[in-house]
C-alpha positions as CSV (number, residue, x, y, z in Angstrom):
1,M,33.4,229.9,37.8
2,P,33.3,228.8,41.4
3,L,36.1,226.5,42.7
4,T,35.3,223.0,43.7
5,H,37.6,221.4,46.3
6,P,38.5,217.8,45.5
7,L,37.3,216.7,48.9
8,E,33.9,218.4,48.9
9,A,32.2,215.1,48.1
10,H,33.5,213.8,51.4
11,W,32.4,216.8,53.4
12,D,28.7,216.2,54.3
13,A,26.1,218.6,55.5
14,S,26.7,217.7,59.2
15,L,30.4,218.3,58.9
16,K,29.8,221.6,57.1
17,T,27.5,222.8,59.8
18,K,30.1,222.0,62.5
19,A,32.9,223.6,60.6
20,A,30.9,226.7,59.7
21,G,30.8,227.9,63.4
22,I,34.5,227.4,64.2
23,R,36.3,230.5,65.6
24,L,39.3,228.6,67.2
25,I,41.3,225.6,66.0
26,A,43.7,224.0,68.5
27,L,46.3,221.5,67.2
28,D,48.6,218.9,68.6
29,V,52.1,218.9,67.0
30,D,53.7,215.5,66.9
31,G,51.6,213.3,64.5
32,I,49.5,216.3,63.3
33,M,51.8,219.1,62.3
34,S,54.7,216.6,61.9
35,D,54.6,212.9,60.9
36,G,55.0,212.0,64.6
37,R,58.6,210.9,64.3
38,I,61.3,212.6,66.3
39,Y,64.9,212.5,65.0
40,F,68.0,213.0,67.1
41,S,71.4,213.9,65.7
42,A,74.6,212.2,67.0
43,S,75.1,215.2,69.3
44,G,71.6,214.8,70.8
45,D,69.9,217.7,68.9
46,E,66.2,217.1,68.2
47,L,65.0,217.4,64.6
48,K,61.5,217.3,63.2
49,A,59.9,218.3,59.9
50,F,56.9,220.5,59.4
51,N,54.9,220.5,56.2
52,I,54.9,223.9,54.4
53,L,51.4,223.3,53.1
54,D,50.1,223.3,56.6
55,G,51.8,226.6,57.4
56,L,50.1,228.5,54.6
57,G,46.8,226.9,55.5
58,L,47.1,228.2,59.1
59,K,48.0,231.6,57.9
60,Q,44.9,231.6,55.6
61,L,42.8,230.7,58.6
62,M,44.2,233.5,60.7
63,R,43.6,236.0,57.9
64,A,40.0,234.8,57.8
65,G,39.7,235.6,61.5
66,I,40.0,232.1,63.0
67,T,42.2,231.9,66.1
68,V,45.0,229.3,65.9
69,A,46.5,227.6,69.0
70,V,48.9,224.8,69.5
71,I,48.8,222.5,72.5
72,T,51.5,219.9,72.8
73,G,52.7,217.5,75.5
74,R,56.3,218.0,74.6
75,R,58.6,221.0,74.9
76,S,60.6,221.8,71.9
77,P,62.5,224.9,70.7
78,L,61.8,223.7,67.2
79,T,58.1,223.9,67.8
80,E,58.5,227.3,69.4
81,K,60.4,228.6,66.4
82,R,57.9,227.2,63.8
83,M,54.9,228.6,65.6
84,S,56.7,232.0,66.0
85,D,57.5,232.0,62.2
86,L,53.9,231.3,61.4
87,G,52.6,234.0,63.8
88,I,50.6,231.6,65.9
89,P,49.6,233.6,69.0
90,H,48.9,230.7,71.4
91,L,51.5,228.0,72.1
92,M,51.1,225.8,75.1
93,Q,54.0,223.3,75.5
94,G,54.5,220.6,78.1
95,R,50.8,220.1,78.5
96,E,49.8,216.5,79.0
97,D,46.2,217.3,79.9
98,K,45.1,218.8,76.6
99,K,41.5,219.4,77.6
100,E,42.6,221.3,80.7
101,A,45.0,223.3,78.5
102,L,42.2,224.0,76.1
103,L,39.8,225.1,78.8
104,E,42.5,227.4,80.2
105,L,43.1,228.8,76.7
106,I,39.4,229.6,76.1
107,G,38.8,231.0,79.6
108,D,38.8,234.6,78.4
109,M,37.7,234.0,74.9
110,D,34.0,233.6,75.4
111,L,33.8,230.6,73.1
112,A,31.3,227.7,73.2
113,P,32.6,224.2,72.5
114,S,30.7,224.3,69.2
115,Q,33.0,227.2,68.1
116,I,36.2,225.1,68.7
117,A,37.9,222.6,66.5
118,Y,40.6,220.4,67.9
119,M,43.0,218.3,65.9
120,G,44.9,215.4,67.5
121,D,46.1,211.9,66.9
122,D,46.6,210.0,70.2
123,L,45.1,209.3,73.5
124,P,46.2,212.5,75.3
125,D,44.2,214.4,72.6
126,L,41.0,212.5,73.0
127,P,39.4,214.5,75.9
128,A,40.0,217.8,74.1
129,L,38.9,216.3,70.7
130,C,35.7,215.1,72.3
131,F,35.1,218.4,74.1
132,A,35.5,220.5,70.9
133,G,32.5,221.0,68.6
134,L,34.6,219.6,65.7
135,G,37.1,216.9,66.4
136,I,39.6,216.1,63.6
137,T,42.2,213.4,63.4
138,V,44.5,211.8,60.8
139,P,44.5,208.3,59.2
140,N,47.8,207.4,60.9
141,G,46.3,208.4,64.3
142,Y,45.4,205.9,67.1
143,W,42.3,203.9,66.2
144,L,40.3,205.1,69.2
145,V,40.9,208.7,68.3
146,R,39.8,208.0,64.7
147,E,36.7,206.3,66.0
148,Q,35.7,209.3,68.1
149,A,36.6,212.1,65.7
150,D,34.0,213.9,63.6
151,Y,36.4,213.9,60.6
152,C,39.5,211.9,59.7
153,T,41.6,213.7,57.0
154,H,42.7,211.9,53.9
155,C,46.2,213.2,54.3
156,S,48.4,211.8,57.1
157,G,49.9,213.8,59.9
158,G,52.8,215.9,58.6
159,Q,51.7,215.3,55.0
160,G,49.2,218.1,54.6
161,A,46.5,217.0,57.0
162,V,46.4,220.4,58.7
163,R,46.0,222.1,55.4
164,E,43.1,219.8,54.6
165,A,41.4,220.8,57.9
166,C,42.0,224.5,57.2
167,D,40.5,224.1,53.7
168,L,37.5,222.3,55.3
169,I,36.8,225.2,57.7
170,L,37.4,227.9,55.1
171,W,35.1,226.0,52.7
172,A,32.3,225.6,55.3
173,Q,32.5,229.3,56.1
174,G,32.4,230.3,52.4
175,Q,35.9,231.8,52.6
176,L,38.0,229.2,50.7
177,E,37.7,230.9,47.3
178,T,38.6,234.3,48.9
179,A,41.7,232.7,50.5
180,L,42.8,231.1,47.2
181,S,42.0,234.1,44.9
182,P,45.3,235.9,45.4
183,Y,47.1,232.8,44.0
184,Q,45.0,232.2,40.9
185,D,45.9,233.3,37.4
186,H,43.3,235.8,36.3
187,Q,44.5,236.2,32.7
188,T,42.0,235.8,30.0
């Protein structure tokens, strides 16, 4: 029996068409992979939380042949550690001009904008989000970004939104069931 994702009813034909051609997803960090809050300890150490659901979703995308990249305006050793742990091959930190960073990233990849998804939540993300063939944001993102995005996740940033975007792409490409099959109980 085929699996039905609970959000399939919200993923229309136009969105499916856009997601079906994606070969690269580029993500912002703060507000997308985290809830956007930055914590500092009394000694000045920076702390932030990443959602474990997002991490597995990104690994599933990479196993399915989708390139994953992270473009962030801030520099953070925590971000570097998390991306390294996930095996994400492209991390661009300290990049305020996200579109310029995205263009630099795809320079040698031979990708059309229609093959790129970009996920961001604030104004510095807007040019990259609008350039990409599939622009994704979160409900707690800035209103203008939500207005311009092709899709706004149901989950908030840092609360599984990246996993939702991963599921959308895998579903549109007919690979979601394959990605989930190793985790299903096959007993009769």
